C-alpha positions in Angstrom: 83.5 94.0 114.6 84.7 91.3 117.0 87.2 90.1 114.5 88.5 93.6 114.1 89.0 94.1 117.8 90.7 90.7 118.3 93.2 91.4 115.4 94.0 95.0 115.8 97.0 95.9 117.9 95.8 99.3 118.9 92.3 100.7 118.5 90.4 103.5 120.0 86.7 104.2 119.7 85.7 107.8 120.1 82.0 108.8 120.4 81.9 111.6 122.9 78.9 113.6 121.7 80.6 116.7 120.3 83.9 116.9 122.1 85.7 114.6 119.7 88.2 117.3 118.8 89.1 117.9 122.4 89.8 114.1 122.8 92.0 114.1 119.7 93.8 117.2 120.9 94.6 115.5 124.2 95.8 112.4 122.4 98.0 114.2 119.9 101.2 112.6 121.2 99.7 109.2 120.7 98.4 110.1 117.2 101.9 111.1 116.2 103.7 108.2 118.0 105.5 105.4 116.3 102.4 103.1 117.0 99.3 105.3 116.5 96.0 103.5 116.9 93.3 102.9 114.4 90.3 104.9 115.5 86.6 104.1 115.2 85.1 107.5 115.0 81.6 109.0 115.3 81.2 112.7 114.9 78.3 115.0 115.8 77.9 118.1 113.8 79.7 119.7 110.9 82.1 121.9 112.9 83.2 118.9 115.0 83.6 116.8 111.9 85.8 119.4 110.2 88.0 119.8 113.4 88.4 116.0 113.7 89.1 115.6 110.0 91.8 118.3 110.1 93.5 116.8 113.2 93.5 113.3 111.8 94.7 114.3 108.4 97.5 116.3 110.0 98.5 113.2 112.0 98.7 111.2 108.7 95.5 109.2 109.0 93.4 107.8 106.1 89.7 107.2 106.2 87.5 104.2 105.5 83.8 103.5 105.8 83.0 101.0 108.6 82.5 98.5 105.7 86.2 99.1 104.6 85.7 101.3 101.5 88.2 104.2 101.2 87.0 107.7 101.8 88.8 110.9 100.8 88.1 112.3 104.2 86.0 111.8 107.3 83.5 114.5 106.4 81.1 112.4 104.2 80.4 109.8 107.0 79.5 110.3 110.6 80.8 106.8 111.5 84.1 105.8 110.0 87.5 104.1 110.6 90.6 106.2 110.6 93.9 104.4 110.0 97.4 105.8 110.4 99.6 105.7 107.3 98.1 107.8 104.5 96.3 104.9 102.8 98.9 102.2 103.2 96.3 99.6 104.2 94.7 97.9 101.3 90.9 97.5 101.2 91.4 93.7 101.9 93.5 94.5 105.0 90.8 96.9 106.3 88.0 94.4 105.6 90.0 91.6 107.4 90.0 93.8 110.5 86.2 94.6 110.4 
């Protein structure tokens, strides 16, 4: 994890015990900016996970396990990495950051 933090240009960690969707809603300009951050995400509850997943997908994010394996969405995992760019990062790039 330390390597990831030292190499990433922009990263946010969100673990706010159920108000994750509200945090993303407040950060929507950042998520849609020309330099959106990678996000380490932890969701609590199915409804929150669906809201977060929808917001991140709408902003063009792709999803990875914390080990760097691609995910189709953020619903299967409660801890994951969301990266901007619709899967433009290769698995090796994600792993180099973790």
